[in-house]
ZAMARGU-4260 file (C-alpha; in steps of 0.2 Angstrom, whole numbers, plus 5000, padded with zeros to 4 digits):
<rodrens>
0) 5072/4961/5167 | 5090/4968/5165 | 5087/4973/5147 | 5072/4986/5152 | 5075/5003/5152
5) 5070/5015/5165 | 5055/5023/5153 | 5049/5004/5152 | 5049/5003/5170 | 5039/5018/5172
10) 5026/5011/5160 | 5022/4996/5172 | 5024/5002/5189 | 5021/5019/5197 | 5035/5032/5195
15) 5042/5032/5213 | 5042/5013/5213 | 5050/5011/5197 | 5064/5024/5201 | 5067/5014/5216
20) 5069/4997/5208 | 5080/5004/5196 | 5091/5012/5208 | 5093/4994/5217 | 5097/4986/5200
25) 5109/4999/5196 | 5117/4996/5212 | 5118/4977/5211 | 5125/4978/5194 | 5138/4990/5199
30) 5143/4979/5214 | 5143/4964/5203 | 5155/4975/5192 | 5166/4979/5207 | 5167/4961/5213
35) 5174/4956/5196 | 5189/4967/5199 | 5193/4958/5215 | 5205/4943/5216 | 5213/4932/5229
40) 5232/4930/5234 | 5237/4915/5244 | 5254/4917/5252 | 5258/4898/5256 | 5274/4894/5266
45) 5280/4876/5269 | 5291/4876/5284 | 5299/4861/5292 | 5315/4859/5304 | 5323/4847/5291
50) 5326/4860/5279 | 5334/4878/5282 | 5323/4886/5270 | 5304/4890/5269 | 5296/4884/5253
55) 5284/4898/5247 | 5271/4898/5234 | 5262/4915/5228 | 5246/4910/5221 | 5234/4921/5212
60) 5216/4918/5207 | 5203/4928/5200 | 5194/4934/5183 | 5207/4948/5182 | 5224/4948/5189
65) 5239/4960/5189 | 5247/4962/5172 | 5265/4964/5180 | 5272/4960/5197 | 5290/4967/5201
70) 5300/4958/5216 | 5313/4966/5224 | 5323/4951/5230 | 5337/4947/5242 | 5348/4936/5233
75) 5355/4928/5249 | 5338/4924/5255 | 5326/4923/5240 | 5332/4908/5229 | 5326/4896/5215
80) 5312/4907/5209 | 5301/4898/5196 | 5285/4900/5188 | 5277/4890/5173 | 5277/4906/5162
85) 5280/4924/5162 | 5294/4925/5174 | 5310/4935/5171 | 5325/4937/5183 | 5335/4953/5183
90) 5349/4952/5196 | 5340/4956/5211 | 5323/4959/5204 | 5311/4948/5196 | 5296/4952/5185
95) 5282/4940/5184 | 5267/4941/5172 | 5254/4930/5180 | 5240/4921/5168 | 5221/4922/5173
100) 5212/4914/5180 | 5225/4906/5192 | 5243/4907/5193 | 5258/4904/5204 | 5276/4908/5208
105) 5287/4898/5219 | 5303/4901/5228 | 5314/4896/5242 | 5317/4908/5257 | 5332/4905/5269
110) 5327/4907/5287 | 5341/4910/5296 | 5350/4926/5297 | 5364/4929/5308 | 5371/4947/5315
115) 5389/4951/5318 | 5387/4948/5336 | 5383/4930/5332 | 5365/4930/5337 | 5351/4928/5326
120) 5335/4939/5321 | 5328/4926/5311 | 5331/4907/5316 | 5324/4889/5312 | 5327/4877/5325
125) 5321/4859/5328 | 5307/4865/5338 | 5302/4882/5332 | 5305/4896/5320 | 5305/4916/5323
130) 5306/4927/5307 | 5297/4942/5300 | 5283/4940/5285 | 5290/4955/5276 | 5308/4947/5274
135) 5298/4930/5271 | 5288/4938/5256 | 5299/4952/5247 | 5294/4970/5242 | 5281/4968/5228
140) 5274/4982/5217 | 5259/4978/5205 | 5253/4985/5188 | 5235/4981/5182 | 5220/4989/5178
145) 5213/5004/5188 | 5201/4997/5204 | 5209/4979/5203 | 5210/4974/5222 | 5218/4960/5229
150) 5213/4951/5245 | 5227/4941/5254 | 5229/4926/5266 | 5244/4919/5273 | 5245/4901/5276
155) 5258/4889/5284 | 5261/4871/5281 | 5269/4865/5296 | 5274/4848/5304 | 5263/4839/5317
160) 5262/4848/5333 | 5266/4865/5326 | 5256/4880/5327 | 5258/4898/5321 | 5256/4916/5328
165) 5255/4931/5317 | 5249/4949/5319 | 5233/4946/5309 | 5217/4937/5313 | 5215/4919/5309
170) 5204/4914/5295 | 5188/4906/5302 | 5190/4888/5306 | 5209/4888/5302 | 5223/4890/5315
175) 5238/4891/5304 | 5230/4904/5290 | 5228/4923/5292 | 5219/4936/5284 | 5231/4948/5279
180) 5228/4967/5281 | 5238/4980/5271 | 5228/4996/5270 | 5230/5007/5254 | 5238/4993/5244
185) 5230/4985/5230 | 5241/4971/5231 | 5242/4968/5250 | 5258/4959/5257 | 5261/4951/5274
190) 5272/4961/5286 | 5277/4959/5304 | 5285/4946/5316 | 5280/4927/5316 | 5283/4913/5327
195) 5280/4895/5321 | 5282/4879/5330 | 5280/4871/5348 | 5275/4888/5355 | 5265/4896/5371
200) 5256/4911/5372 | 5244/4922/5381 | 5231/4933/5374 | 5219/4945/5378 | 5209/4961/5371
205) 5216/4976/5380 | 5208/4993/5376 | 5201/4986/5359 | 5218/4979/5355 | 5219/4960/5352
210) 5236/4957/5361 | 5245/4940/5360 | 5262/4937/5368 | 5271/4921/5362 | 5287/4912/5364
215) 5294/4895/5361 | 5288/4881/5374 | 5299/4881/5389 | 5302/4900/5386 | 5285/4908/5393
220) 5289/4911/5410 | 5286/4930/5408 | 5272/4929/5396 | 5259/4934/5409 | 5269/4948/5417
225) 5271/4954/5399 | 5253/4954/5396 | 5250/4962/5412 | 5262/4976/5408 | 5254/4980/5392
230) 5237/4981/5400 | 5245/4994/5411 | 5253/5005/5398 | 5244/5001/5382 | 5230/5012/5386
235) 5241/5027/5389 | 5250/5023/5372 | 5234/5023/5363 | 5228/5040/5372 | 5244/5046/5361
240) 5241/5035/5347 | 5222/5032/5345 | 5225/5024/5328 | 5236/5010/5336 | 5233/4994/5326
245) 5219/4982/5331 | 5231/4967/5332 | 5247/4966/5342 | 5259/4951/5343 | 5274/4952/5354
250) 5287/4937/5351 | 5299/4935/5363 | 5314/4921/5365 | 5331/4919/5373 | 5348/4913/5366
255) 5353/4912/5353 | 5341/4927/5348 | 5348/4944/5345 | 5347/4952/5363 | 5338/4968/5359
260) 5321/4973/5353 | 5314/4977/5335 | 5296/4983/5330 | 5288/4978/5315 | 5270/4980/5308
265) 5258/4975/5321 | 5271/4967/5331 | 5288/4968/5340 | 5301/4955/5345 | 5310/4957/5363
270) 5322/4947/5369 | 5318/4937/5385 | 5332/4943/5396 | 5327/4961/5393 | 5318/4969/5407
275) 5301/4978/5404 | 5308/4993/5413 | 5326/4996/5414 | 5337/5002/5428 | 5337/5020/5421
280) 5319/5021/5421 | 5315/5018/5403 | 5306/5005/5395 | 5312/4996/5379 | 5295/4988/5377
285) 5286/5004/5376 | 5298/5011/5364 | 5295/4997/5353 | 5276/5000/5356 | 5278/5017/5350
290) 5287/5012/5334 | 5272/5000/5331 | 5259/5014/5334 | 5267/5027/5323 | 5272/5015/5309
295) 5286/5029/5304 | 5303/5028/5298 | 5316/5042/5295 | 5324/5044/5278 | 5340/5053/5276
300) 5347/5059/5292 | 5329/5060/5300 | 5330/5043/5309 | 5332/5054/5325 | 5314/5060/5324
305) 5308/5043/5325 | 5319/5037/5338 | 5317/5052/5348 | 5299/5051/5349 | 5300/5032/5355
310) 5313/5036/5368 | 5304/5051/5374 | 5289/5041/5377 | 5298/5026/5385 | 5299/5035/5400
315) 5284/5047/5398 | 5271/5033/5398 | 5278/5026/5414 | 5276/5043/5421 | 5259/5046/5415
320) 5252/5030/5420 | 5258/5032/5437 | 5273/5020/5436 | 5285/5034/5442 | 5284/5049/5454
325) 5287/5066/5446 | 5305/5068/5456 | 5310/5051/5448 | 5304/5056/5431 | 5314/5074/5433
330) 5330/5062/5437 | 5327/5052/5421 | 5326/5069/5410 | 5343/5073/5418 | 5350/5057/5415
335) 5346/5058/5397 | 5352/5076/5395 | 5368/5071/5402 | 5370/5056/5390 | 5364/5067/5376
340) 5380/5077/5378 | 5392/5063/5372 | 5383/5066/5354 | 5390/5078/5341 | 5374/5080/5332
345) 5357/5073/5329 | 5359/5072/5310 | 5366/5054/5307 | 5359/5041/5297 | 5355/5028/5312
350) 5351/5036/5328 | 5356/5026/5344 | 5364/5028/5361 | 5368/5047/5364 | 5360/5053/5349
355) 5344/5045/5353 | 5345/5052/5370 | 5349/5070/5364 | 5333/5067/5351 | 5322/5063/5366
360) 5327/5079/5375 | 5323/5089/5360 | 5305/5081/5362 | 5303/5086/5379 | 5309/5104/5375
365) 5298/5105/5360 | 5282/5099/5372 | 5287/5113/5385 | 5288/5125/5370 | 5271/5120/5362
370) 5263/5121/5379 | 5269/5139/5382 | 5265/5145/5366 | 5248/5138/5364 | 5243/5140/5382
375) 5241/5121/5384 | 5231/5118/5369 | 5245/5108/5360 | 5259/5097/5365 | 5271/5083/5359
380) 5256/5071/5357 | 5249/5082/5343 | 5266/5081/5336 | 5267/5062/5337 | 5248/5060/5330
385) 5252/5071/5315 | 5268/5062/5309 | 5259/5045/5312 | 5245/5050/5301 | 5251/5043/5285
390) 5262/5029/5294 | 5277/5032/5282 | 5292/5041/5281 | 5296/5057/5290 | 5307/5072/5288
395) 5313/5088/5297 | 5303/5098/5285 | 5288/5088/5289 | 5291/5091/5307 | 5293/5109/5306
400) 5276/5110/5296 | 5268/5101/5310 | 5275/5112/5324 | 5270/5128/5312 | 5252/5121/5310
405) 5251/5120/5330 | 5261/5135/5335 | 5263/5146/5320 | 5280/5155/5320 | 5280/5156/5339
410) 5292/5141/5340 | 5308/5140/5330 | 5313/5122/5328 | 5330/5125/5321 | 5332/5136/5336
415) 5328/5122/5348 | 5340/5110/5338 | 5355/5123/5338 | 5353/5125/5358 | 5354/5107/5360
420) 5369/5106/5349 | 5377/5119/5359 | 5374/5113/5375 | 5385/5097/5369
</rodrens>
C-alpha cells in the first residue's frame, strides 16, 4: 500500500476519499520519520552518605544520537570521567562522541561546597543532601543532525528510606525519577535545586503552579507557613509574570547551610532562619520568587537590573496583596532611598546591599514615569514581562529598548539613572 502513488489511489477510490487517505498516510510517514529523530537521555545519580561523591551516569539511547557533546567541567567537582570510547579530556572541557544505539558516560561529582563563611550551599550528610542539579550535571553543548531532539529523565539511586524532591514532575509510577523540561534545547539538561534523603514536605496547587516545600526531617516546622505565604503572594507574582513556571520547589534547611536565599530554575533555597517578611518590610522569599519567575541574569554591569526588579517587587507584592498599608509602603520606599545613597553607582558586576536598594528605587521611579507618560497604559510590570520574555541575559540597552517601545522618547532612562547618581 505504501508503494502506491496518489494516482493509483484515485483509480481505486473516489477522488475525495483517495486524497484524504493520501494525506493521512503522508502524515503517518512524516510522524514516523520525526519520531526516528528523537532519542532518550537518562541522568542517573547514585547518592549515598557513605561516599562524599555522587556517581553519575549519562546514558543515551536512540537510532540517532548527537555526534558530539562538549562538557564545561568544574575540575574540583566533576572528576573521574570515563566512557568506553569517544571521550577526550581537554583541561576543564570534555568532548564525548557517543555511539548509537546506546552509550554512557560516567563521572563522580563532589557534593559538598563550602563558602568562605564556613556555611554550605551544597551538602551531603548522613541523613540528607541538598544540591543543585545544574551543578551536578555540568553545562553541555550538543552537535548533531538538524531536528534531533532529546527527551530527558533525572533518576536517583538512593539508600532505603530516602526520597527525592526536584522541580520537575515525577515519572508515572516512580518517586525518584523525574521528567526534565528544558524548553528550547535539543539536549535537555536538569537544572534547579534538589533535596534527597529523609525529608518532609508539603505540596499544593496554587494558581496553577505545583508548589512543593521540602526540608530535612525534623526541620519542617515552617513548611505549612511557607506554603500559606506562597498561596497569599504567588497570585500577585503571576499577575506580573504570567509565564511563571508550572512547578516550584522550595528547599529549606538550617545549619550548616548558607544563611540566605538563592533562586534556581523552577526552584529556590531559603535558610530556615530567614523570616518570610523582614523587619524592614521586604521579603527575601518574594525576591527569590521574582528571580524564578523572570529567569533573567545580568551580564557585564547589568546585574542591578535583575536585582533591582526583584528587590522592588519584594515589597511591592506585599503592598499589592494587602499585606502592607499605603503609609507603610511609603516608609519602605523612603528607607530604600536612604540606604541607596551609600552606593556610588549602579554599574557594578555584582549588585547587593545599597546598590540593589538604589536599583529598586530606580524601578519605582521608572514605574511612575511610565504611568505618567502613557496615561496609566504602561508601568513597571510591562517592563518586567518584556525582559522575562526570553528568560536569558539582559542589558541596559535592552532595558532602554523596552522603555522606548512603551513610551517612545517621553522617558530618558539615562536621565533617570543620572538623577539617582546625583542624589547619592
